[in-house]
C-alpha positions as a Markdown table, in Angstrom:
| # | Residue | x | y | z |
|---|---|---|---|---|
| 1 | Met | 0.0 | 0.0 | 0.0 |
| 2 | Ile | 1.3 | 3.5 | -0.9 |
| 3 | Asp | 1.1 | 6.1 | 1.8 |
| 4 | Ala | -0.3 | 9.5 | 0.9 |
| 5 | Pro | 2.2 | 12.4 | 1.4 |
| 6 | Thr | 2.0 | 13.8 | 4.9 |
| 7 | Ala | 3.8 | 16.4 | 6.8 |
| 8 | Thr | 6.6 | 14.0 | 7.6 |
| 9 | Thr | 7.0 | 12.5 | 4.1 |
| 10 | Ser | 7.6 | 14.6 | 1.1 |
| 11 | Thr | 7.6 | 13.8 | -2.7 |
| 12 | Arg | 9.9 | 16.7 | -3.5 |
| 13 | Pro | 13.5 | 15.9 | -4.3 |
| 14 | Pro | 16.3 | 17.2 | -2.0 |
| 15 | Ile | 17.4 | 20.7 | -2.8 |
| 16 | Asp | 21.0 | 19.5 | -3.6 |
| 17 | Lys | 19.7 | 17.3 | -6.4 |
| 18 | Val | 17.5 | 20.1 | -7.6 |
| 19 | Ala | 20.5 | 22.4 | -7.7 |
| 20 | Arg | 22.6 | 19.9 | -9.7 |
| 21 | Asp | 19.9 | 19.3 | -12.2 |
| 22 | Leu | 19.2 | 23.0 | -12.4 |
| 23 | Arg | 22.9 | 23.8 | -13.1 |
| 24 | Glu | 22.9 | 21.3 | -15.9 |
| 25 | Val | 19.8 | 22.7 | -17.5 |
| 26 | Val | 21.0 | 26.3 | -17.2 |
| 27 | Asn | 24.3 | 25.5 | -18.8 |
| 28 | Gly | 22.5 | 23.8 | -21.7 |
| 29 | Val | 20.0 | 26.6 | -22.2 |
| 30 | Val | 22.7 | 29.3 | -22.1 |
| 31 | Gly | 24.9 | 27.3 | -24.5 |
| 32 | Ser | 22.2 | 26.8 | -27.0 |
| 33 | Val | 20.5 | 30.2 | -26.8 |
| 34 | Phe | 23.4 | 32.5 | -26.3 |
| 35 | Leu | 26.8 | 30.8 | -27.1 |
| 36 | Glu | 25.9 | 28.7 | -30.1 |
| 37 | Pro | 24.5 | 31.6 | -32.2 |
| 38 | Met | 27.5 | 33.7 | -31.2 |
| 39 | Met | 29.9 | 30.9 | -32.4 |
| 40 | Arg | 28.0 | 30.5 | -35.6 |
| 41 | Thr | 28.2 | 34.2 | -36.3 |
| 42 | Gln | 31.9 | 34.2 | -35.5 |
| 43 | Arg | 32.6 | 31.2 | -37.8 |
| 44 | Ser | 30.8 | 32.9 | -40.7 |
| 45 | Ser | 32.8 | 36.2 | -40.4 |
| 46 | Val | 35.3 | 37.2 | -43.1 |
| 47 | Leu | 38.1 | 37.3 | -40.6 |
| 48 | Gln | 39.5 | 33.9 | -41.6 |
| 49 | Gly | 42.9 | 34.3 | -43.0 |
| 50 | Glu | 45.5 | 31.6 | -44.0 |
| 51 | Val | 47.5 | 32.2 | -40.8 |
| 52 | Gly | 44.8 | 31.9 | -38.3 |
| 53 | His | 42.9 | 29.1 | -40.0 |
| 54 | Gly | 43.2 | 25.4 | -39.0 |
| 55 | Gly | 42.7 | 24.2 | -42.6 |
| 56 | Arg | 40.7 | 21.1 | -43.6 |
| 57 | Gly | 40.9 | 19.6 | -40.1 |
| 58 | Glu | 39.2 | 22.6 | -38.5 |
| 59 | Gln | 36.5 | 22.5 | -41.2 |
| 60 | Val | 35.8 | 18.9 | -40.6 |
| 61 | Phe | 35.7 | 19.0 | -36.8 |
| 62 | Gln | 34.4 | 22.6 | -36.4 |
| 63 | Ala | 31.0 | 21.5 | -35.0 |
| 64 | Gln | 32.7 | 19.3 | -32.4 |
| 65 | Leu | 35.1 | 22.0 | -31.4 |
| 66 | Asp | 32.3 | 24.5 | -31.1 |
| 67 | Asn | 30.3 | 22.1 | -28.9 |
| 68 | Ala | 33.3 | 21.5 | -26.6 |
| 69 | Leu | 33.9 | 25.2 | -26.3 |
| 70 | Ile | 30.2 | 26.0 | -25.7 |
| 71 | Glu | 30.0 | 23.3 | -22.9 |
| 72 | Arg | 33.1 | 24.6 | -21.2 |
| 73 | Ser | 32.1 | 28.2 | -21.4 |
| 74 | Ser | 28.6 | 27.8 | -20.2 |
| 75 | Ala | 29.7 | 25.5 | -17.3 |
| 76 | Ser | 32.4 | 28.0 | -16.2 |
| 77 | Pro | 31.5 | 29.6 | -12.8 |
| 78 | Gln | 32.9 | 32.8 | -14.2 |
| 79 | Phe | 30.4 | 33.1 | -17.0 |
| 80 | Pro | 28.0 | 35.8 | -15.8 |
| 81 | Val | 25.0 | 34.9 | -17.9 |
| 82 | Ser | 24.9 | 31.3 | -16.6 |
| 83 | Glu | 25.5 | 32.4 | -13.0 |
| 84 | Ala | 22.8 | 35.1 | -13.0 |
| 85 | Leu | 20.2 | 32.7 | -14.5 |
| 86 | Tyr | 21.2 | 29.9 | -12.0 |
| 87 | Asp | 21.1 | 32.2 | -9.0 |
| 88 | Arg | 17.7 | 33.5 | -9.9 |
| 89 | Leu | 16.2 | 30.0 | -10.4 |
| 90 | Ile | 17.9 | 28.3 | -7.4 |
| 91 | Glu | 16.5 | 31.0 | -5.1 |
| 92 | Ala | 13.0 | 30.4 | -6.5 |
| 93 | Ala | 13.5 | 26.6 | -6.0 |
| 94 | Arg | 14.6 | 27.2 | -2.4 |
| 95 | Arg | 11.6 | 29.3 | -1.7 |
| 96 | Arg | 9.3 | 26.8 | -3.2 |
| 97 | Gln | 11.0 | 23.9 | -1.3 |
| 98 | Ser | 10.4 | 25.7 | 2.0 |
| 99 | Val | 6.7 | 26.1 | 1.4 |
């Protein structure tokens, strides 16, 4: 028999799990909404010369390189967009958890 939630049992996940999941989602959103279009624009610029260009290898693996750079940048604690969004959402989650 399944017990109905009471004051002593809760169906909400612990706040540390919520924080980890939220961090992962925020990093993904910031990467896809902010950093990916910025990388695409940068790659399509006319500032590619022979000296700074990685040749055919860069062209072949460009999407993988961009994805790796986006993941690292959005997960960095020094990236202000990710941090601001995470701080705002985790505070709302903590308020909701305490209700």
